[in-house]
N, C-alpha and C positions, 0 to 999 in steps of 0.2 A: 443376562450377560454371560451366564455360565462361568463366573469368575471365582466362586467360593473355593473350589479345589485348588485353584492357582494361588489364592491368597493365603490359605491356612494350612496347606499341605505341600511340601516340596521335599525332594530327596536330599538328605544331608550329605554333602560332598566335602571332603577334606580340602583345605585351602591349597595345598600343593597340587591336587588334582586339577583344580581350576586353573592354576598358573600353568600347568603343563599343557592343558588344552589350548591356551592362547599361544604358548611357545611353539606348539606343533604346527600352528598356522603359518609360521616362518615369515612373519611380517608381510604376508600377502593380504591386500585389502579385502578382497572378496572372501577369502577363507576366514579372516578375522571377523568379518561381518556375520558369517554363518555361525561361528563360535559364539559371538556376542548374542545373536538371536536365541541360540540354545540356552545360554546362561540366563538371559532375561526371563525366558518362559519356564525355567525349571528351578530358579532360585530367587529368594527374596530376603535371605538371612544375612547376618553380619559377615559370613565367610566371603561373600562376594566383595565386600568393601576391603577386607583384609588382603584378599588376593590382588586387588587393584593397587593397593598401597605397595605391595611387593613388586609388582610389574613396573609401576611407574618409577620406582627407585632404580630398577634394573636399566630402564631406558625410557626417555621421554617419548620415544616414537610410539610406545604402546598406548599412551594416553591419547595421542593424536589419532591412532588407528581405531581405538575403541570409542572415543568420545568426539572425535573431529576437532575442528578449530573453535574453541570456546570463546575466544575474544579476538575476532578478526580485526585487523588494524586498518584495512582499506576495503572499499566496496568491492574491489576485484576478488577479495578473499571471501566476502560474505556470500553464503549460499553455495560454496564450492567445497564443502567438507565431504566426508564419506557419504556416498549416495546409493549404496546397495539397499534396495527396498525389499525387506523380508517381512512378511506379515506377522503380526504379533498374535499370540493366543489370548491375550488379556490386556485391557487398558491399564490394569494395575501393574503389570510387568513393565510397561513403558513409564508409568508414573514413578515407580521405584528406581528405574534406570536414571531418570533425570534428577530424582531426589539425591542420588549418590553424587552426582556432579555438583548440585547446589551445596550439599553438605561439605564437600571439599573446598568450595569457593564461597563459603557463607559470608565472609567479610566483603568480597566484591559484590555479591548480590545484595547484601544489606546496604552498601553504598548506592547501588542502583535504586533500591526502593526509596531511600531518602531523596535521591535526585528526582525520581518519578513523582513523588508527592509534591516536591518543591516546584517542579515544572508545571504540574497540573494547577497548582495554586496560582502561579504567575499567569498561565494561559486564561484561566477563568476570570481573573481580575483585570485582564488586559495589559499586563506588564510583559510585553512581547520581547523587548530587548533583554530583560532579565532572564526570560525563559531560554532564549538563544544562548546566553552566556552559561547557564547551568548545563544545557545540553553539550556545549562544546567542552566544558570542563570535564564532564563525564567521558566524553569521547577520548580525551587525552589520556584518561586513566584506563578505560575498559574497551576502547575501540568502537567500532560502528555496529549497528544492529538495524533491523527493519523498524523497530520501535523508534530509534533515533530519527530516522528519515520520516517516519509518519508524523512525529511531533513537529518536525521542521515544516512539513506540508501544512499541518493544521495552523501553525503560527502564521505562515505566509498567507494562508487563505483569509484569516480574520484580521490580519494587518493590512489586507488589500495589496499584497505584493505577489500577485499571481505570476508575474514575469519571472520572479526569482524561483518560484516553485518549478516552472517549466524549464528554467535554465539548469536547476539542480538535477531534474530527471534526465534532461538531455545529456548532461555530463555522465551520469550513471549509465545510461544506455550506450554511450560511446565506450566507456570503460568495460562494460560487460558484453560488448559486441561479439567477441569470439569466445565467450565463456562456455564451459561445458554444459552448464545448466542455466536456463533463462527465466527461472520462476521469480527471482528477486525483482527484476524490472517489471515483470507481469504483476506481481503483488503491489508494487509501488504505483503502477499506473492506475490500479483500482482504488488504492488508498488516496490518490490525488482526487479522484472523482468523489470518494466518500467525504473528503474534507472540504470539497468545493462548495461555496455558497450559491453558485449559479447552476449546479447540477442537481436536479430534483432527487430527493431521497426516494421517492416512489419509483422514479425511472431507474435509479440505482438498484433497487430491489428486483425490479423486473428484468433488468439486464443480466444480473448475476444468475437469476433463476433460469433464464433462457440459455445462458452460456453453458451452464453445467448440468442441465437436466438430461442431456444426451450422453449417457454413459453406458458403454457396451460390455465392459469386462470388469473384473474385480479391481484392477489397478485404477482404471478410470473412475470407478465408484469411490475408491479411497481418496483419489485426488479431488473429487467433487466435495467429499466431506471436509477435507483439509481447507480448501479455498473458501467454502461457505462459512465454516467455523471461524477461520482467520479473518474474513472480510465482513461477515454479516452475522456474527455470533448470536445475537438476540432473536434472530428469525428462525433459528434452529431449535424449536421447542420439542421436537420428537426425540425419543431416545435413540441415539446412534452409537455405534462403536467408534469412539473417538481416539482409539490407539493410533490410527494413521496420522492424526494431527501431530503427535509427538515424534513419530518416526520421520515424517517429512520435515518437521521443524529442526531435526538434528543436524542439518547442514548449516543452520544459522547460528547466531551468537547464543551463548548461554542466557543472555538477557531475554532473547525471544523465546527460548525454551522455557524459561521460568515463567514468563507471562502466559504462555499457552498452558503450562502445568497448573498454575493457579486458576485460570479460567475454566479448565476442564474439571478441576476439583469442585469449584463453585457451581458450575452448570450441571454436572452430574449429580451432585448432592441435591440440588433443587428439583431435578427432573426424574430421578429414579424412584420407583415405587417399592423396590426391594429393600426390606429393612436391613438385611445384612450388608448389602452394598452401600446403603445410605450411611450406616455407621462406619464402614470401611473408608469411604471418602473423607468423612469427618476425622477419623483417626489419622489418616495420611496428612491431612491439613494440619493437625496438631503437631505431628512429627516435624513437618516443614516449618511451622511457626516457631518451634523451639530453636531452630537454627536461624531463621530469618523472621523476626517478629513483625510481620506485615499486617497492617490493619485490614487488608482485603480478605484475609483468612479468618479474622476474628469471629464472625458469626458461626463458622463451622467449628472453631475451637470452643466456643461457648456451648455448642450442642454436645461436643465430645467430652470436654474437660474444662470447665470454667476456671478451675484453679490455675490452669496453665496461662491464662491471660495476664499480660503485663498490666501494672497499675495505670499506665498511660491510657489504656482502653477506656477507663472510667473517667469521663471528662466532667469536672465540677462545673465548668462554664455551661455545658450542655444542660445539666441538671438545673442550674440557675435560671436559664431561659425557660425551661419547663415550669419551674415554680412561679416565675413572673406571669406566664401565660395563664396557668390554671388558677392563679389567685386573682386574675382579672386586672392586673397592673399592666395594661397593654402599652402604655407609653414607655415605661421602663423596659418592657420586653422588646420593643422596637429598637431601642438604643443598644441593648445587649445583643440582639440579633446582628445588628450592623457591626458591632465589635467582633463578634464570633466569626462572621463571614470573612473578615479580613485575614484571619488565621486559618480557616478551614471552609472555603467556599464549596466544597464537595458534598456537604451535608444537606440533602434535599429537605429533610424534615425541618431544619431551621429556616429554609427559604419559604416553606409553606406556613410555618408559624408566623413568620414575618408578615406574610400576606394576610393571614387571618387577623393579626393584630391591627393592621392598617384598616381592614374592614370594620373591626370592632370600634375603632376610634372615629370612623366615618371621615377620615382625613384625605381620602383619595390616594392614588398611588404616588410613591416617591422612591427614587432610586435607592437600592440597598447598599451600593458602593458609589464612590465619587465618579468613577468612569461610567457614564451612562451607556456607552456603546460596548461595555464588557459583556462577555457571554453570560456571566452569572446574573447581571442585571436584566438582560434580555429574557432569560429563563424565568426570573422572578416576575417580570412584568406580564408575561404570557400566563403564568399560573394565576396571578391576580385577576387577569381578565376572565379566565375560566371559572374562578370562584364567584365572579359577579354574573357570568353568563355561561352556564355549562354547555350550551350549544354553540359556543364561539368556534366555528370551524377554522377561522383564520388563525387563531392562536394555537389550535391543535396542530394545524399544518406547520406553523413555524416551529413549534416545540419538537415535532417529529423530525424536521429538517436539522435543527440544532443537535438533537440526540444522535442522529446519524453521523453528523460531522464529528462529534466528540466521542464516538464509540471507543476510542483508545483511552479514554479517561474513566476513572472510577465512578464519577457522577452519572455516567450513562446507565449503569446498572439500575439505580433507583429511579432514574427518569424514565427508563424503558418500562419498568414495573408500573409506574404511575400512569403512563400513557396507555398501557395495556388494560389497566383497570377501568379507565375511562372508556376506551373503545369497546370493552366487553360489557360495560354497563353492569358489572357484577359486584362492584365494590363502591364504597363511599368515595365520591369524586374529590372530596377533600381529605380522603383517608390517608392512613399511615403506611409508610414503608420505612423501615429503619434498619440501618446497618448495625444497630445496637440490639436488635431483637430478632434472633434467628427463627423464633416461632412464627413471626409474621411472614417471613420469606417462604416458609413451607406452604 
């Protein structure tokens, strides 16, 4: 990545010099973008944050010029922030830039994370009305985001309200018809396909690959990286320079930037072979976790500094399920799994333990939650089928389809890992993947 010099060495610049550089741009968007690019690539210390505090107190316009529209209130504002694309020298420069924004609005992003987890729980359990209500409540506080619309599309799809999904997209397309940038409708059109139950996940993969493989210059290549990471993240296993993702995301909501930031930290941590970069991604995740204690970052924090983890990370109920299972008390384990899933259906390990316990009791499959048609029950049923028949291609196909549909949910990470292990034939097909064990993820 050639990032080490950028991370650990930078020229010490007095705060007033940074402020003056921005003031000299004279509120000219293009000039401010050039100054911002220079600051990103040359600084990563506290002086940058101090300079921004001074500028933003001087005039709110500087925050808008430097950071764009962090909380767009309407879809017409979404994707219409500063759009001068200047290539970055390091993904760490972009990570730090977004980190500064999250640091300033840590309360708002913490509210988003709480809503995100609640919405995921509702969707997986099949409580679609409650999920809509949570999304709309967040919208009233923090405005709209690509994530907001993606969750709406996923709910409409699994609630079998396809006509409402098409109506929502039609309204967005009309609203954005004369927009300067058209990538928000483009993103949402593909997110609709990704969430669709009737559009094959394999066809989706092929369409994206064919759509973006023809890239002729650096900008088109960067756009390719952005769209594929944004739309099909788990298919991007190769090491890529992911800085364009955060640069292009900068026109969207801070919610979208935060999501891409955490996904880049997790993906890069898992995929890099460089020990220094590996630690740097984990260290950044720990800095971010201290501002926003997000469970998605916990495995990286455990690698970097276990003492930074909040007590809530260590779940007694999870340990209780493990004790039941390994002591052979399978009937009690089944009951505790069902209870646990109602509060946290995103834990794939619990779903697998539940299926193993059913097999141990020889009682056949029974729904893990009351709503038989819920996503979490469908996933569990297909995992059970695979445990009884590892060559069950039908269940593999269904799981792959579901995993593609729910790419925007945290459960997709562990489910993708599980499916990859099965397809590669290189791991125990009943084997472990745990958000609680960073060593396994490596």
